[in-house]
C-alpha positions in Angstrom: 0.0 0.0 0.0 1.4 3.4 -1.0 0.7 6.6 0.9 -2.0 7.7 -1.5 -3.8 4.4 -1.1 -3.4 4.7 2.7 -4.9 8.2 2.6 -7.9 7.0 0.5 -8.4 4.0 2.8 -8.5 6.2 5.8 -11.0 8.6 4.1 -13.2 5.7 3.1 -13.3 4.3 6.6 -14.0 7.8 8.0 -16.8 8.4 5.5 -18.4 5.1 6.2 -18.3 5.7 10.0 -19.7 9.2 9.7 -22.4 8.0 7.4 -23.4 5.2 9.9 -23.7 7.6 12.8 -27.4 8.2 13.3 -28.9 10.9 15.5 -30.0 9.3 18.8 -31.7 10.3 22.0 -33.6 13.5 22.7 -30.9 15.8 21.2 -30.4 14.9 17.5 -26.8 15.4 16.4 -25.2 15.3 13.0 -22.3 13.0 12.4 -19.9 16.0 12.4 -21.3 17.1 15.7 -20.9 13.6 17.1 -17.2 13.6 16.0 -16.6 17.0 17.7 -18.3 15.9 20.9 -16.2 12.6 20.9 -13.0 14.6 20.6 -14.1 16.8 23.5 -15.0 13.8 25.5 -11.5 12.5 25.1 -10.0 15.9 26.1 -12.2 18.8 27.2 -11.0 22.4 26.9 -9.4 22.4 23.4 -8.7 25.4 21.2 -10.7 25.4 18.0 -7.6 24.8 15.9 -6.6 21.8 18.0 -10.1 20.4 17.9 -10.1 20.7 14.1 -6.8 18.8 13.9 -8.1 16.0 16.1 -11.4 15.7 14.4 -10.0 15.8 10.9 -12.3 18.6 9.7 -11.5 22.1 8.4 -11.2 24.7 11.1 -14.0 26.8 9.5 -16.3 23.7 9.8 -15.4 23.1 13.4 -16.0 26.8 14.2 -19.5 26.6 12.7 -20.3 23.3 14.6 -19.0 24.8 17.8 -21.2 27.9 17.4 -24.3 25.7 16.7 -23.6 23.4 19.7 -23.0 26.5 21.9 -26.3 27.9 20.9 -28.0 24.6 21.9 -26.3 24.7 25.3 -24.1 21.7 24.7 -20.7 23.5 24.6 -19.2 26.6 26.1 -16.4 28.8 24.8 -14.1 30.7 27.2 -11.0 32.7 26.6 -7.8 30.8 27.1 -6.2 32.1 30.4 -2.7 31.6 29.0 -3.4 33.3 25.6 -6.4 35.6 25.5 -6.3 35.5 21.7 -7.6 31.9 21.7 -10.8 30.4 22.9 -11.2 27.0 24.6 -14.1 24.8 23.9 -15.6 22.7 26.7 -18.6 20.5 27.2 -21.4 21.8 29.4 -22.9 19.9 32.4 -26.1 19.5 30.3 -24.1 17.6 27.6 -22.3 15.5 30.1 -25.6 14.5 31.7 -27.1 13.6 28.2 -23.9 11.6 27.3 -24.3 9.2 30.2 -27.6 7.9 28.7 -26.2 7.3 25.2 -24.3 4.0 24.7 -21.2 3.8 22.5 -21.9 2.2 19.1 -19.7 -0.8 18.2 -18.2 -0.4 14.7 -17.7 -4.2 14.3 -20.9 -4.8 12.3 -20.1 -1.9 9.9 -16.5 -3.2 9.4 -17.8 -6.7 8.7 -20.2 -5.2 6.1 -17.5 -3.1 4.5 -15.0 -6.0 4.4 -17.6 -8.7 3.5 -15.9 -9.2 0.1 -12.9 -10.7 2.0 -15.1 -13.6 2.9 -14.0 -15.7 5.8 -11.0 -13.4 6.4 -13.3 -10.5 7.3 -13.1 -11.3 11.0 -9.3 -11.3 10.9 -9.3 -8.0 9.1 -11.6 -6.4 11.6 -9.4 -7.6 14.5 -6.3 -6.3 12.7 -7.9 -2.9 12.2 -8.6 -2.8 16.0 -5.0 -3.7 16.7 -3.8 -1.1 14.2 -6.0 1.6 15.8 -4.6 0.8 19.2 -1.0 0.9 17.9 -1.6 4.2 16.1 -3.2 5.7 19.3 -0.2 4.6 21.3 2.2 6.0 18.7 0.5 9.4 18.4 -0.4 9.7 22.0 -4.1 10.3 21.0 -6.6 8.7 23.4 -8.3 5.6 22.1 -12.0 5.2 22.9 
């Protein structure tokens, strides 16, 4: 696999996961909103630029999503005490309360569906992707869900 193929593979997995995310609960959320909230769940109080980097979306998109979630009372934005030019994005108590009632969705069925053409090896590939995700998280220092 060359770097271009790796990039396209990552984008395909990301697109499939985002498409599979359905709004749940009493507060409907778009797939992009779910990704932003997941990143803030891993580490609350991030600057918009850092949040964009971790989520893999353009900073302008993240700014729009943060503003929408702030209006809905799910996020708060406060000046960074170390650098007043930046704002830090944090979850609200309301969001944390809502999050406790929403179970995490297992990606295994989606991966089996995507890799079904591999036949009997699909299970091995799903397991290998899980191991690869853990190794990548350990290498980059990013938290793994």
